[in-house]
C-alpha positions in Angstrom: 0.0 0.1 -0.1 1.1 3.5 -0.7 2.5 5.3 2.1 1.5 8.8 0.8 -1.0 10.6 3.1 -2.9 11.7 -0.3 -3.4 9.3 -3.0 -5.4 9.3 -6.4 -8.9 7.5 -6.0 -11.1 6.2 -8.8 -9.6 7.8 -12.2 -11.4 7.5 -15.6 -11.8 9.3 -18.7 -15.5 10.5 -17.6 -13.6 12.7 -15.1 -12.6 14.8 -18.1 -16.0 16.1 -18.8 -16.2 18.6 -15.6 -12.7 19.9 -16.4 -13.8 20.6 -20.0 -17.0 22.2 -18.7 -14.7 24.3 -16.6 -12.7 25.2 -19.2 -15.6 26.5 -21.3 -17.1 28.4 -18.4 -13.5 30.0 -17.7 -13.6 31.3 -21.6 -17.0 32.5 -20.8 -15.7 34.5 -17.9 -12.8 35.8 -19.9 -15.0 37.0 -22.6 -17.3 38.5 -20.2 -14.6 40.6 -18.8 -12.8 41.6 -21.8 -15.1 41.6 -24.5 -15.3 45.2 -25.8 -19.0 46.1 -25.2 -20.4 49.3 -23.6 -23.7 47.7 -22.9 -25.3 44.6 -22.0 -28.5 43.0 -23.8 -30.6 40.7 -21.4 -32.8 39.8 -24.3 -30.4 38.8 -26.8 -28.5 36.8 -24.1 -31.5 34.8 -23.1 -32.1 34.0 -26.6 -28.5 32.9 -27.3 -28.6 31.0 -23.9 -32.0 29.3 -24.9 -31.0 28.2 -28.2 -27.7 26.9 -27.1 -29.4 24.9 -24.4 -32.1 23.6 -26.6 -29.6 22.5 -29.2 -29.1 19.3 -27.2 -32.3 17.8 -28.7 -30.0 17.4 -31.8 -27.7 15.3 -29.6 -29.5 11.8 -30.1 -29.7 12.6 -34.0 -26.0 13.2 -34.1 -25.1 10.1 -31.9 -27.8 8.2 -33.6 -29.3 7.7 -30.1 -33.1 6.3 -29.9 -35.1 9.2 -28.6 -37.6 7.1 -27.0 -37.5 7.1 -23.4 -36.1 3.9 -21.9 -38.6 3.6 -18.9 -38.3 0.1 -17.2 -42.2 0.8 -16.5 -44.3 3.2 -18.6 -45.0 6.3 -17.0 -48.4 7.4 -17.1 -48.8 10.9 -19.1 -50.2 12.9 -16.1 -47.1 11.7 -13.9 -44.9 12.4 -16.6 -46.3 16.1 -16.7 -45.8 16.5 -13.0 -42.2 15.3 -13.2 -41.2 17.8 -15.9 -43.4 20.7 -14.3 -41.6 20.2 -11.0 -38.2 20.4 -12.9 -39.3 23.7 -14.4 -40.6 25.1 -11.2 -37.2 24.3 -9.5 -35.3 25.9 -12.3 -37.5 29.2 -12.2 -37.2 29.2 -8.7 -33.4 29.3 -8.9 -33.3 32.0 -11.6 -35.8 34.1 -9.9 -33.9 33.9 -6.4 -30.7 34.4 -8.3 -32.1 37.7 -10.2 -33.6 39.0 -6.9 -30.2 38.8 -5.1 -28.8 40.7 -8.3 -31.4 43.3 -8.3 -30.9 44.0 -4.4 -27.4 44.5 -4.9 -28.0 46.7 -8.0 -30.8 49.2 -6.7 -29.8 49.4 -3.1 -25.9 48.9 -3.0 -24.8 50.3 -6.1 -23.6 46.9 -7.6 -23.6 46.0 -11.4 -26.2 43.9 -13.4 -24.6 41.6 -15.7 -26.6 39.5 -18.2 -23.9 37.3 -19.1 -23.8 34.3 -16.9 -24.6 30.7 -18.3 -27.5 28.7 -17.2 -25.4 27.5 -14.6 -25.2 30.7 -12.7 -22.1 30.0 -11.0 -21.5 31.8 -7.8 -18.2 33.3 -7.1 -18.5 33.6 -3.4 -16.7 30.7 -1.6 -18.8 30.6 1.6 -22.0 30.3 -0.6 -20.4 27.4 -2.6 -19.6 25.6 0.8 -23.3 26.1 1.7 -24.3 24.6 -1.5 -21.9 21.8 -0.9 -23.8 21.1 2.2 -27.3 21.3 0.5 -26.1 18.9 -2.2 -25.0 16.5 0.5 -28.2 16.8 2.5 -30.7 16.3 -0.8 -28.4 13.7 -2.2 -28.8 11.8 1.0 -32.7 12.3 1.3 -33.5 12.1 -2.5 -30.9 9.7 -4.0 -30.2 7.9 -0.8 -26.5 8.4 -1.1 -24.2 7.6 1.7 -21.6 9.9 3.3 -18.7 9.1 5.6 -15.9 10.8 7.7 -14.0 12.0 4.6 -16.9 13.9 3.3 -17.4 15.6 6.5 -13.7 16.5 6.8 -13.8 17.9 3.3 -16.9 19.9 3.9 -15.1 21.5 7.2 -12.2 22.6 5.2 -14.4 24.2 2.5 -16.2 26.1 4.7 -13.4 27.5 6.9 -11.1 28.2 3.9 -14.1 29.8 2.1 -14.8 32.2 4.9 -10.8 33.0 4.9 -10.8 33.5 1.1 -13.9 36.0 1.3 -12.4 37.8 4.1 -9.1 38.2 2.3 -10.9 39.3 -0.8 -12.9 41.9 1.2 -16.2 40.3 0.5 -17.6 41.3 3.7 -16.4 45.0 3.8 -19.8 46.4 3.3 -22.0 44.9 5.9 -25.6 46.3 6.3 -29.1 45.2 6.2 -29.0 44.9 2.5 -25.9 42.8 2.7 -27.7 40.5 4.9 -30.8 40.3 2.6 -28.5 39.4 -0.3 -26.6 36.7 1.4 -29.9 35.1 2.7 -31.4 35.1 -0.8 -28.2 33.7 -2.2 -28.5 30.8 0.5 -32.2 30.3 -0.6 -31.1 30.2 -4.0 -28.2 27.6 -3.7 -30.7 25.1 -1.7 -33.1 25.4 -4.6 -30.2 24.9 -7.1 -28.8 21.9 -5.1 -32.3 20.6 -5.1 -32.7 21.2 -8.9 -29.2 19.2 -9.5 -30.1 16.4 -7.6 -34.1 16.2 -9.1 -32.3 16.1 -12.5 -30.3 13.2 -11.4 -33.1 11.5 -9.6 -35.0 11.6 -13.0 -32.4 9.9 -14.8 -31.4 7.5 -12.5 -34.6 6.6 -11.0 -37.3 7.4 -13.4 -35.3 6.5 -16.5 -35.9 10.0 -18.5 -33.5 10.8 -21.3 -30.8 13.4 -20.2 -31.4 15.3 -23.5 -35.2 15.8 -22.6 -34.3 17.2 -19.1 -31.5 19.4 -20.4 -33.9 20.9 -22.9 -36.2 22.1 -20.3 -34.2 25.3 -19.0 -33.4 26.1 -22.5 -36.8 26.3 -23.6 -37.8 28.5 -20.3 -34.9 30.7 -21.3 -36.0 31.1 -24.9 -39.7 31.8 -23.6 -38.5 34.1 -21.1 -36.5 35.9 -23.6 -39.6 36.3 -25.9 -41.6 37.8 -22.9 -38.6 40.4 -22.2 -38.7 41.2 -25.9 -42.4 41.9 -26.0 -42.1 44.3 -22.9 -39.1 46.2 -24.5 -40.9 46.5 -27.9 -44.2 47.8 -26.6 -42.4 50.2 -24.0 -43.1 53.9 -25.3 -39.8 55.1 -23.4 -37.5 52.9 -25.4 -33.9 54.0 -24.5 -35.3 56.5 -21.9 -37.0 53.4 -19.8 -36.4 53.5 -16.4 -36.2 49.6 -16.5 -32.7 48.5 -16.9 -33.0 45.8 -19.4 -35.5 47.9 -21.8 -33.0 50.9 -21.8 -30.2 48.9 -22.2 -31.9 46.8 -24.9 -32.2 50.1 -27.4 -28.8 51.5 -26.0 -27.0 48.3 -27.0 -27.9 48.7 -30.7 -27.1 52.3 -30.8 -23.5 52.2 -28.9 -22.3 48.9 -30.6 -20.9 47.9 -33.9 -22.8 45.2 -35.8 -19.7 43.2 -35.9 -19.2 43.2 -31.9 -22.8 42.2 -31.8 -22.7 39.3 -34.2 -19.2 38.2 -32.6 -20.6 38.0 -29.1 -24.0 36.3 -30.2 -21.8 33.6 -31.9 -19.5 33.2 -29.2 -22.2 32.8 -26.2 -24.1 30.5 -28.6 -21.1 28.1 -29.4 -19.9 28.2 -25.6 -23.6 27.2 -24.5 -24.0 24.4 -27.3 -20.7 22.9 -25.6 -21.8 23.7 -22.0 -25.3 22.1 -22.1 -24.4 18.6 -22.9 -21.3 18.4 -20.8 -23.3 19.8 -17.5 -26.0 17.3 -18.1 -23.4 14.6 -18.8 -21.6 15.2 -15.6 -24.9 14.8 -13.6 -25.6 11.7 -15.5 -22.4 10.2 -15.1 -21.3 11.6 -11.4 -22.9 12.6 -8.3 -24.5 16.2 -8.4 -21.7 17.5 -6.3 -19.3 17.3 -9.1 -20.8 20.2 -10.7 -18.8 22.3 -8.3 -15.7 21.6 -9.9 -17.0 24.3 -12.6 -17.9 26.7 -9.9 -14.9 26.7 -7.9 -12.3 26.8 -11.0 -14.2 29.5 -12.6 -14.2 31.3 -9.3 -10.8 31.1 -9.1 -10.3 32.6 -12.6 -12.9 35.3 -11.7 -11.2 36.4 -8.5 -7.7 36.3 -10.0 -9.1 38.6 -13.0 -11.0 41.2 -11.2 -8.9 41.5 -7.9 -5.3 43.4 -8.0 -2.0 41.8 -8.0 -1.3 41.9 -4.2 -4.4 39.7 -3.4 -3.0 36.6 -5.6 -1.5 35.2 -2.4 -5.1 33.9 -2.2 -4.0 31.2 -4.7 -2.7 29.2 -1.7 -6.0 29.0 -0.5 -7.3 28.2 -3.8 -5.3 25.2 -3.8 -6.4 24.0 -0.4 -10.1 24.4 -1.4 -9.5 22.6 -4.6 -7.8 19.7 -2.6 -10.8 19.5 -0.3 -13.3 19.5 -3.2 -11.2 16.7 -4.9 -11.4 14.6 -1.5 -14.8 15.1 -1.2 -15.4 13.8 -4.8 -13.0 10.9 -3.9 -10.8 11.9 -6.7 -8.3 12.0 -4.1 -8.1 10.1 -1.0 -6.8 10.6 2.5 -4.5 7.5 3.0 -4.3 7.5 6.8 -6.4 6.8 9.9 -8.8 5.0 7.7 -10.2 7.7 6.3 -10.3 6.1 2.8 -11.9 2.9 3.9 -15.4 3.9 2.8 -14.7 5.5 -0.5 -16.4 4.1 -3.5 -13.5 2.5 -5.0 -12.4 0.8 -1.6 -16.0 -0.6 -1.2 -16.2 -2.0 -4.7 -12.5 -3.5 -4.3 -13.7 -5.2 -0.7 -17.0 -6.4 -2.5 -14.9 -8.1 -5.2 -12.2 -9.6 -2.7 -15.4 -11.0 -0.8 -16.6 -12.4 -4.3 -13.1 -13.9 -4.9 -12.6 -15.3 -1.2 -15.7 -17.6 -1.7 -14.0 -19.4 -4.4 -16.1 -18.0 -7.2 -12.8 -17.1 -9.2 -13.1 -20.6 -10.8 -15.5 -18.9 -13.5 -13.5 -15.6 -14.1 -12.6 -15.1 -17.7 -15.5 -17.5 -18.6 -19.2 -17.3 -19.5 -20.2 -19.3 -16.3 -21.3 -17.9 -13.0 -21.5 -20.5 -9.8 -24.8 -20.4 -8.2 -23.8 -22.9 -5.6 -22.1 -26.2 -5.5 -24.6 -27.9 -7.5 -25.8 -25.4 -10.2 -24.0 -22.8 -12.4 -25.5 -20.4 -14.9 -23.7 -20.7 -18.4 -24.3 -18.0 -21.0 -24.4 -19.8 -24.3 -23.2 -16.7 -26.6 -21.4 -13.9 -25.6 -23.5 -11.9 -28.2 -26.8 -13.1 -26.9 -28.8 -12.4 -23.8 -30.0 -16.0 -23.4 -28.7 -17.8 -20.5 -29.0 -21.5 -19.1 -28.7 -23.4 -15.8 -26.7 -26.5 -15.7 -25.8 -29.1 -13.1 -22.3 -28.7 -11.8 -20.4 -31.9 -13.1 -16.6 -30.7 -12.3 -15.6 -30.3 -15.7 -13.8 -27.4 -16.9 -15.5 -25.0 -19.1 -13.6 -23.5 -22.2 
Protein backbone atom coordinates (compact mmCIF):
# COMPACT_ATOMS: atom_id res chain seq x y z
CA UNK A 1 0.00 0.00 0.00
CA UNK A 2 1.19 3.51 -0.79
CA UNK A 3 2.65 5.44 2.13
CA UNK A 4 1.53 8.82 0.76
CA UNK A 5 -1.04 10.58 2.92
CA UNK A 6 -2.97 11.65 -0.19
CA UNK A 7 -3.42 9.28 -3.13
CA UNK A 8 -5.47 9.20 -6.29
CA UNK A 9 -8.86 7.56 -6.02
CA UNK A 10 -11.05 6.26 -8.81
CA UNK A 11 -9.81 7.85 -12.05
CA UNK A 12 -11.34 7.38 -15.49
CA UNK A 13 -11.69 9.30 -18.74
CA UNK A 14 -15.17 10.56 -17.85
CA UNK A 15 -13.55 12.78 -15.21
CA UNK A 16 -12.39 14.98 -18.08
CA UNK A 17 -16.01 16.13 -18.54
CA UNK A 18 -16.16 18.51 -15.53
CA UNK A 19 -12.75 19.95 -16.41
CA UNK A 20 -13.77 20.54 -20.03
CA UNK A 21 -16.92 22.25 -18.74
CA UNK A 22 -14.81 24.34 -16.37
CA UNK A 23 -12.60 25.36 -19.29
CA UNK A 24 -15.67 26.46 -21.28
CA UNK A 25 -16.98 28.46 -18.30
CA UNK A 26 -13.56 30.07 -17.80
CA UNK A 27 -13.56 31.11 -21.47
CA UNK A 28 -17.01 32.64 -20.90
CA UNK A 29 -15.72 34.50 -17.81
CA UNK A 30 -12.75 35.88 -19.79
CA UNK A 31 -15.03 36.97 -22.65
CA UNK A 32 -17.41 38.67 -20.22
CA UNK A 33 -14.55 40.57 -18.56
CA UNK A 34 -12.68 41.57 -21.70
CA UNK A 35 -15.11 41.70 -24.62
CA UNK A 36 -15.24 45.34 -25.81
CA UNK A 37 -18.90 46.13 -25.17
CA UNK A 38 -20.40 49.22 -23.57
CA UNK A 39 -23.85 47.76 -22.86
CA UNK A 40 -25.34 44.40 -21.89
CA UNK A 41 -28.41 43.06 -23.65
CA UNK A 42 -30.56 40.76 -21.54
CA UNK A 43 -32.96 39.86 -24.37
CA UNK A 44 -30.30 38.71 -26.83
CA UNK A 45 -28.42 36.93 -24.06
CA UNK A 46 -31.57 35.01 -23.11
CA UNK A 47 -32.19 33.99 -26.72
CA UNK A 48 -28.63 32.77 -27.32
CA UNK A 49 -28.55 30.96 -24.00
CA UNK A 50 -31.94 29.35 -24.64
CA UNK A 51 -31.14 28.30 -28.21
CA UNK A 52 -27.77 26.94 -27.12
CA UNK A 53 -29.41 24.84 -24.41
CA UNK A 54 -32.27 23.68 -26.66
CA UNK A 55 -29.76 22.46 -29.26
CA UNK A 56 -29.14 19.40 -27.06
CA UNK A 57 -32.24 17.88 -28.69
CA UNK A 58 -30.06 17.41 -31.78
CA UNK A 59 -27.70 15.15 -29.82
CA UNK A 60 -29.74 11.94 -30.30
CA UNK A 61 -29.73 12.61 -34.07
CA UNK A 62 -25.98 13.25 -34.20
CA UNK A 63 -25.08 10.23 -32.06
CA UNK A 64 -27.91 8.10 -33.54
CA UNK A 65 -29.45 7.44 -30.12
CA UNK A 66 -33.09 6.43 -29.84
CA UNK A 67 -35.12 9.42 -28.64
CA UNK A 68 -37.62 7.12 -26.95
CA UNK A 69 -37.56 7.20 -23.17
CA UNK A 70 -36.09 3.92 -21.92
CA UNK A 71 -38.39 3.52 -18.92
CA UNK A 72 -38.45 0.16 -17.15
CA UNK A 73 -42.11 0.83 -16.55
CA UNK A 74 -44.34 3.00 -18.68
CA UNK A 75 -44.93 6.33 -16.95
CA UNK A 76 -48.48 7.57 -17.30
CA UNK A 77 -48.84 10.90 -19.06
CA UNK A 78 -50.18 12.80 -16.04
CA UNK A 79 -47.24 11.72 -13.85
CA UNK A 80 -44.78 12.52 -16.62
CA UNK A 81 -46.15 16.08 -16.88
CA UNK A 82 -45.83 16.42 -13.11
CA UNK A 83 -42.17 15.37 -13.19
CA UNK A 84 -41.27 17.88 -15.89
CA UNK A 85 -43.35 20.62 -14.25
CA UNK A 86 -41.47 20.16 -10.99
CA UNK A 87 -38.16 20.32 -12.87
CA UNK A 88 -39.22 23.58 -14.54
CA UNK A 89 -40.53 25.00 -11.26
CA UNK A 90 -37.21 24.36 -9.50
CA UNK A 91 -35.29 25.99 -12.36
CA UNK A 92 -37.60 29.02 -12.32
CA UNK A 93 -37.11 29.34 -8.56
CA UNK A 94 -33.33 29.12 -9.04
CA UNK A 95 -33.30 31.85 -11.69
CA UNK A 96 -35.77 34.02 -9.77
CA UNK A 97 -33.81 33.97 -6.51
CA UNK A 98 -30.51 34.58 -8.32
CA UNK A 99 -32.06 37.55 -10.15
CA UNK A 100 -33.58 38.88 -6.91
CA UNK A 101 -30.16 38.93 -5.19
CA UNK A 102 -28.67 40.74 -8.22
CA UNK A 103 -31.46 43.35 -8.26
CA UNK A 104 -31.13 44.05 -4.53
CA UNK A 105 -27.40 44.52 -5.04
CA UNK A 106 -28.03 46.84 -8.01
CA UNK A 107 -30.80 49.05 -6.61
CA UNK A 108 -29.73 49.33 -2.97
CA UNK A 109 -25.97 48.80 -2.90
CA UNK A 110 -24.89 50.29 -6.21
CA UNK A 111 -23.66 47.01 -7.67
CA UNK A 112 -23.57 46.04 -11.33
CA UNK A 113 -26.15 44.11 -13.33
CA UNK A 114 -24.65 41.55 -15.68
CA UNK A 115 -26.63 39.51 -18.16
CA UNK A 116 -23.71 37.38 -19.22
CA UNK A 117 -23.91 34.28 -17.02
CA UNK A 118 -24.58 30.77 -18.26
CA UNK A 119 -27.61 28.77 -17.18
CA UNK A 120 -25.38 27.30 -14.45
CA UNK A 121 -25.36 30.68 -12.68
CA UNK A 122 -22.03 29.98 -10.93
CA UNK A 123 -21.65 31.83 -7.66
CA UNK A 124 -18.22 33.38 -7.06
CA UNK A 125 -18.70 33.61 -3.29
CA UNK A 126 -16.73 30.78 -1.65
CA UNK A 127 -18.86 30.68 1.51
CA UNK A 128 -22.03 30.33 -0.57
CA UNK A 129 -20.34 27.54 -2.56
CA UNK A 130 -19.57 25.73 0.69
CA UNK A 131 -23.19 26.09 1.79
CA UNK A 132 -24.32 24.71 -1.56
CA UNK A 133 -22.06 21.69 -0.99
CA UNK A 134 -23.88 21.07 2.32
CA UNK A 135 -27.28 21.31 0.63
CA UNK A 136 -26.14 18.94 -2.13
CA UNK A 137 -25.09 16.38 0.48
CA UNK A 138 -28.35 16.68 2.42
CA UNK A 139 -30.64 16.52 -0.63
CA UNK A 140 -28.61 13.67 -2.19
CA UNK A 141 -28.93 11.68 1.02
CA UNK A 142 -32.68 12.27 1.28
CA UNK A 143 -33.67 12.01 -2.39
CA UNK A 144 -31.01 9.74 -3.91
CA UNK A 145 -30.18 7.73 -0.76
CA UNK A 146 -26.42 8.37 -1.09
CA UNK A 147 -24.16 7.57 1.86
CA UNK A 148 -21.54 9.98 3.25
CA UNK A 149 -18.62 9.24 5.58
CA UNK A 150 -15.82 10.85 7.60
CA UNK A 151 -13.77 12.02 4.61
CA UNK A 152 -16.84 13.85 3.29
CA UNK A 153 -17.33 15.61 6.63
CA UNK A 154 -13.64 16.62 6.83
CA UNK A 155 -13.67 18.02 3.29
CA UNK A 156 -16.84 20.06 3.98
CA UNK A 157 -15.28 21.55 7.15
CA UNK A 158 -12.16 22.53 5.16
CA UNK A 159 -14.31 24.06 2.41
CA UNK A 160 -16.33 26.13 4.87
CA UNK A 161 -13.33 27.34 6.92
CA UNK A 162 -11.10 28.25 4.00
CA UNK A 163 -14.07 29.61 2.04
CA UNK A 164 -14.65 32.11 4.86
CA UNK A 165 -10.92 32.93 4.93
CA UNK A 166 -10.87 33.53 1.16
CA UNK A 167 -13.91 35.82 1.24
CA UNK A 168 -12.44 37.81 4.14
CA UNK A 169 -9.14 38.27 2.29
CA UNK A 170 -11.02 39.28 -0.86
CA UNK A 171 -13.03 41.87 1.15
CA UNK A 172 -16.36 40.22 0.40
CA UNK A 173 -17.60 41.31 3.85
CA UNK A 174 -16.39 44.92 3.75
CA UNK A 175 -19.85 46.52 3.38
CA UNK A 176 -21.99 44.74 5.96
CA UNK A 177 -25.43 46.29 6.40
CA UNK A 178 -29.08 45.26 6.27
CA UNK A 179 -29.05 44.85 2.49
CA UNK A 180 -25.90 42.71 2.70
CA UNK A 181 -27.75 40.20 4.88
CA UNK A 182 -30.80 40.28 2.58
CA UNK A 183 -28.55 39.47 -0.39
CA UNK A 184 -26.75 36.67 1.44
CA UNK A 185 -29.97 35.10 2.74
CA UNK A 186 -31.44 35.25 -0.77
CA UNK A 187 -28.30 33.55 -2.14
CA UNK A 188 -28.55 30.83 0.51
CA UNK A 189 -32.16 30.14 -0.50
CA UNK A 190 -31.04 30.17 -4.15
CA UNK A 191 -28.27 27.60 -3.68
CA UNK A 192 -30.68 25.43 -1.67
CA UNK A 193 -33.08 25.43 -4.61
CA UNK A 194 -30.21 24.98 -7.06
CA UNK A 195 -28.90 21.95 -5.15
CA UNK A 196 -32.41 20.47 -5.16
CA UNK A 197 -32.66 21.12 -8.92
CA UNK A 198 -29.41 19.26 -9.66
CA UNK A 199 -30.38 16.35 -7.43
CA UNK A 200 -33.83 16.16 -8.99
CA UNK A 201 -32.24 16.05 -12.46
CA UNK A 202 -30.16 13.09 -11.24
CA UNK A 203 -33.26 11.51 -9.70
CA UNK A 204 -35.16 11.76 -13.01
CA UNK A 205 -32.30 10.10 -14.88
CA UNK A 206 -31.28 7.51 -12.27
CA UNK A 207 -34.63 6.48 -10.81
CA UNK A 208 -37.23 7.49 -13.41
CA UNK A 209 -35.09 6.78 -16.51
CA UNK A 210 -35.83 9.97 -18.43
CA UNK A 211 -33.37 10.73 -21.29
CA UNK A 212 -30.85 13.37 -20.25
CA UNK A 213 -31.39 15.42 -23.43
CA UNK A 214 -35.09 15.91 -22.59
CA UNK A 215 -34.19 17.00 -19.06
CA UNK A 216 -31.56 19.47 -20.29
CA UNK A 217 -33.98 20.85 -22.89
CA UNK A 218 -36.35 22.25 -20.22
CA UNK A 219 -34.06 25.08 -18.91
CA UNK A 220 -33.24 26.14 -22.47
CA UNK A 221 -36.91 26.24 -23.45
CA UNK A 222 -37.69 28.33 -20.36
CA UNK A 223 -34.90 30.78 -21.19
CA UNK A 224 -36.14 31.10 -24.78
CA UNK A 225 -39.73 31.79 -23.63
CA UNK A 226 -38.48 34.20 -20.96
CA UNK A 227 -36.44 36.06 -23.59
CA UNK A 228 -39.54 36.34 -25.80
CA UNK A 229 -41.55 37.88 -22.94
CA UNK A 230 -38.76 40.41 -22.27
CA UNK A 231 -38.54 41.23 -26.00
CA UNK A 232 -42.28 41.98 -26.13
CA UNK A 233 -42.02 44.17 -23.01
CA UNK A 234 -39.16 46.10 -24.60
CA UNK A 235 -40.96 46.57 -27.93
CA UNK A 236 -44.22 47.86 -26.43
CA UNK A 237 -42.49 50.25 -24.01
CA UNK A 238 -42.99 53.82 -25.30
CA UNK A 239 -39.92 55.27 -23.54
CA UNK A 240 -37.46 52.91 -25.27
CA UNK A 241 -33.86 53.95 -24.43
CA UNK A 242 -35.20 56.48 -21.89
CA UNK A 243 -37.04 53.82 -19.93
CA UNK A 244 -36.32 53.59 -16.22
CA UNK A 245 -36.31 49.78 -16.53
CA UNK A 246 -32.71 48.73 -16.92
CA UNK A 247 -33.11 45.83 -19.37
CA UNK A 248 -35.38 47.91 -21.69
CA UNK A 249 -33.11 50.95 -21.86
CA UNK A 250 -30.01 48.77 -22.33
CA UNK A 251 -31.79 46.83 -25.12
CA UNK A 252 -32.10 49.96 -27.26
CA UNK A 253 -28.78 51.52 -26.24
CA UNK A 254 -27.03 48.27 -27.15
CA UNK A 255 -27.89 48.67 -30.83
CA UNK A 256 -27.02 52.37 -30.78
CA UNK A 257 -23.65 52.09 -29.07
CA UNK A 258 -22.29 48.80 -30.40
CA UNK A 259 -21.01 48.01 -33.88
CA UNK A 260 -22.70 45.25 -35.87
CA UNK A 261 -19.49 43.20 -35.87
CA UNK A 262 -19.22 43.23 -32.07
CA UNK A 263 -22.89 42.29 -31.68
CA UNK A 264 -22.65 39.35 -34.09
CA UNK A 265 -19.32 38.26 -32.60
CA UNK A 266 -20.70 38.06 -29.06
CA UNK A 267 -23.88 36.27 -30.16
CA UNK A 268 -21.90 33.62 -32.04
CA UNK A 269 -19.44 33.10 -29.16
CA UNK A 270 -22.17 32.83 -26.52
CA UNK A 271 -24.19 30.44 -28.66
CA UNK A 272 -21.23 28.15 -29.40
CA UNK A 273 -20.16 28.06 -25.75
CA UNK A 274 -23.65 27.07 -24.60
CA UNK A 275 -23.95 24.42 -27.30
CA UNK A 276 -20.79 22.95 -25.74
CA UNK A 277 -21.68 23.54 -22.08
CA UNK A 278 -25.22 22.16 -22.03
CA UNK A 279 -24.33 18.55 -22.99
CA UNK A 280 -21.29 18.64 -20.69
CA UNK A 281 -23.26 19.84 -17.66
CA UNK A 282 -26.03 17.25 -17.99
CA UNK A 283 -23.54 14.44 -18.74
CA UNK A 284 -21.64 15.28 -15.55
CA UNK A 285 -24.81 14.85 -13.52
CA UNK A 286 -25.67 11.72 -15.54
CA UNK A 287 -22.31 9.98 -14.93
CA UNK A 288 -21.43 11.35 -11.48
CA UNK A 289 -23.06 12.61 -8.32
CA UNK A 290 -24.52 16.17 -8.46
CA UNK A 291 -21.61 17.48 -6.32
CA UNK A 292 -19.29 17.18 -9.33
CA UNK A 293 -20.93 20.27 -10.82
CA UNK A 294 -19.13 22.28 -8.11
CA UNK A 295 -15.82 21.71 -9.94
CA UNK A 296 -16.92 24.25 -12.53
CA UNK A 297 -18.07 26.69 -9.83
CA UNK A 298 -14.79 26.52 -7.98
CA UNK A 299 -12.43 26.71 -10.96
CA UNK A 300 -14.36 29.56 -12.61
CA UNK A 301 -14.40 31.39 -9.25
CA UNK A 302 -10.62 31.11 -9.02
CA UNK A 303 -10.19 32.65 -12.46
CA UNK A 304 -12.87 35.31 -11.85
CA UNK A 305 -11.23 36.46 -8.62
CA UNK A 306 -7.75 36.45 -10.14
CA UNK A 307 -8.98 38.60 -13.05
CA UNK A 308 -10.96 41.18 -11.06
CA UNK A 309 -8.69 41.46 -8.00
CA UNK A 310 -5.39 43.36 -7.87
CA UNK A 311 -2.04 41.58 -7.98
CA UNK A 312 -1.38 41.99 -4.25
CA UNK A 313 -4.23 39.55 -3.52
CA UNK A 314 -2.78 36.75 -5.61
CA UNK A 315 -1.54 35.09 -2.41
CA UNK A 316 -5.10 33.75 -2.19
CA UNK A 317 -3.90 31.16 -4.69
CA UNK A 318 -2.64 29.17 -1.69
CA UNK A 319 -6.18 29.10 -0.28
CA UNK A 320 -7.56 28.25 -3.74
CA UNK A 321 -5.31 25.19 -3.89
CA UNK A 322 -6.48 24.06 -0.43
CA UNK A 323 -10.13 24.53 -1.45
CA UNK A 324 -9.58 22.59 -4.66
CA UNK A 325 -7.86 19.70 -2.84
CA UNK A 326 -10.73 19.59 -0.31
CA UNK A 327 -13.25 19.39 -3.16
CA UNK A 328 -11.27 16.58 -4.84
CA UNK A 329 -11.26 14.66 -1.53
CA UNK A 330 -15.02 15.10 -1.21
CA UNK A 331 -15.51 13.80 -4.75
CA UNK A 332 -13.07 10.93 -4.00
CA UNK A 333 -10.79 11.87 -6.88
CA UNK A 334 -8.18 12.17 -4.12
CA UNK A 335 -8.17 10.01 -0.99
CA UNK A 336 -6.85 10.63 2.53
CA UNK A 337 -4.63 7.57 2.98
CA UNK A 338 -4.34 7.55 6.79
CA UNK A 339 -6.42 6.71 9.87
CA UNK A 340 -8.75 4.67 7.67
CA UNK A 341 -10.28 7.83 6.16
CA UNK A 342 -10.43 6.23 2.72
CA UNK A 343 -11.97 2.98 3.96
CA UNK A 344 -15.43 3.94 2.75
CA UNK A 345 -14.61 5.53 -0.59
CA UNK A 346 -16.54 4.03 -3.49
CA UNK A 347 -13.34 2.57 -4.96
CA UNK A 348 -12.37 0.73 -1.79
CA UNK A 349 -15.92 -0.47 -1.14
CA UNK A 350 -15.96 -1.98 -4.66
CA UNK A 351 -12.54 -3.55 -4.10
CA UNK A 352 -13.68 -5.18 -0.85
CA UNK A 353 -16.78 -6.47 -2.60
CA UNK A 354 -14.62 -8.03 -5.31
CA UNK A 355 -12.32 -9.58 -2.69
CA UNK A 356 -15.34 -11.07 -0.91
CA UNK A 357 -16.54 -12.66 -4.16
CA UNK A 358 -13.07 -14.04 -4.97
CA UNK A 359 -12.60 -15.20 -1.40
CA UNK A 360 -15.65 -17.47 -1.68
CA UNK A 361 -14.03 -19.45 -4.47
CA UNK A 362 -16.06 -17.92 -7.28
CA UNK A 363 -12.92 -16.99 -9.21
CA UNK A 364 -13.08 -20.40 -10.88
CA UNK A 365 -15.36 -18.89 -13.48
CA UNK A 366 -13.51 -15.60 -14.01
CA UNK A 367 -12.81 -15.10 -17.71
CA UNK A 368 -15.53 -17.59 -18.76
CA UNK A 369 -19.22 -17.31 -19.48
CA UNK A 370 -20.14 -19.29 -16.36
CA UNK A 371 -21.31 -18.03 -12.97
CA UNK A 372 -21.43 -20.36 -9.96
CA UNK A 373 -24.76 -20.34 -8.12
CA UNK A 374 -23.86 -23.00 -5.57
CA UNK A 375 -21.97 -26.30 -5.52
CA UNK A 376 -24.73 -28.01 -7.53
CA UNK A 377 -25.69 -25.50 -10.21
CA UNK A 378 -24.13 -22.84 -12.43
CA UNK A 379 -25.44 -20.43 -15.05
CA UNK A 380 -23.81 -20.67 -18.46
CA UNK A 381 -24.19 -17.98 -21.10
CA UNK A 382 -24.41 -19.80 -24.40
CA UNK A 383 -23.31 -16.93 -26.66
CA UNK A 384 -21.41 -13.80 -25.67
CA UNK A 385 -23.47 -11.79 -28.14
CA UNK A 386 -26.82 -13.12 -26.88
CA UNK A 387 -28.80 -12.40 -23.78
CA UNK A 388 -30.00 -15.98 -23.29
CA UNK A 389 -28.67 -18.04 -20.40
CA UNK A 390 -29.08 -21.68 -19.33
CA UNK A 391 -28.76 -23.31 -15.92
CA UNK A 392 -26.68 -26.48 -15.76
CA UNK A 393 -25.90 -29.04 -13.09
CA UNK A 394 -22.29 -28.90 -11.82
CA UNK A 395 -20.26 -31.86 -13.16
CA UNK A 396 -16.75 -30.80 -12.17
CA UNK A 397 -15.72 -30.48 -15.84
CA UNK A 398 -13.68 -27.49 -16.94
CA UNK A 399 -15.45 -25.00 -19.16
CA UNK A 400 -13.59 -23.67 -22.18
